[in-house]
C-alpha positions as CSV (number, residue, x, y, z in Angstrom):
1,X,92.9,137.2,84.5
2,X,95.6,138.5,82.2
3,X,95.7,138.4,78.4
4,X,98.3,135.6,78.6
5,X,95.8,133.2,80.3
6,X,95.9,129.8,78.6
7,X,92.7,128.1,79.4
8,X,93.8,124.7,78.0
9,X,96.9,124.7,80.2
10,X,94.9,125.9,83.2
11,X,92.3,123.1,82.7
12,X,95.1,120.5,82.4
13,X,96.7,121.7,85.6
14,X,93.3,121.5,87.5
15,X,92.7,118.0,86.2
16,X,96.2,117.0,87.3
17,X,95.6,118.4,90.8
18,X,92.2,116.7,91.1
19,X,93.6,113.4,90.0
20,X,96.3,113.7,92.6
21,X,93.7,114.6,95.3
22,X,91.5,111.7,94.3
23,X,94.2,109.0,94.2
24,X,95.9,110.1,97.4
25,X,92.6,110.6,99.2
26,X,91.4,107.1,98.2
27,X,94.6,105.6,99.5
28,X,94.4,107.4,102.8
29,X,90.7,106.3,103.3
30,X,91.5,102.7,102.5
31,X,94.5,102.7,104.9
32,X,92.3,104.1,107.6
33,X,89.6,101.5,107.2
34,X,92.1,98.6,106.9
35,X,93.8,99.8,110.1
36,X,90.6,99.1,112.1
37,X,90.4,102.7,113.3
38,X,86.9,103.1,112.0
39,X,84.1,101.9,114.3
40,X,80.6,101.1,113.1
41,X,79.4,100.5,109.6
42,X,79.7,104.0,108.2
43,X,82.4,106.5,107.6
44,X,81.5,110.2,107.4
45,X,83.9,112.0,105.2
46,X,84.5,115.8,104.7
47,X,86.7,117.4,102.0
48,X,87.4,121.1,102.1
49,X,88.8,122.9,99.1
50,X,90.5,126.2,99.8
51,X,92.8,128.5,97.8
52,X,95.3,130.5,99.7
53,X,94.7,134.2,99.6
54,X,91.2,133.8,98.3
55,X,87.7,133.5,99.9
56,X,87.3,130.0,98.4
57,X,86.1,127.4,100.9
58,X,84.1,124.6,99.3
59,X,83.0,121.7,101.6
60,X,81.8,118.3,100.4
61,X,80.4,115.8,103.0
62,X,79.5,112.2,102.3
63,X,78.6,109.1,104.3
64,X,80.1,105.9,103.0
65,X,78.8,102.5,104.1
66,X,81.5,100.0,105.1
C-alpha cells in the first residue's frame, strides 16, 4: 500500500460494497424462491468473493431452510 492509503475511506468503500452485495443478493434469493424454481425444503447457497488480478477466492456455503 502507498503512503496515501486512507484506511477510513477504504473501510467505508468496503462497507458500501458489502451492503450492495447483501441487499441485491437477498433480493435475488427472494425472487428465486417466490418464482417456484426451488424444489424441496432447503436452498443451498454459495457465494464466491474474488478480486480481479489477485489470488483472492473466498467461498462461503450455507444451507437455508425454506
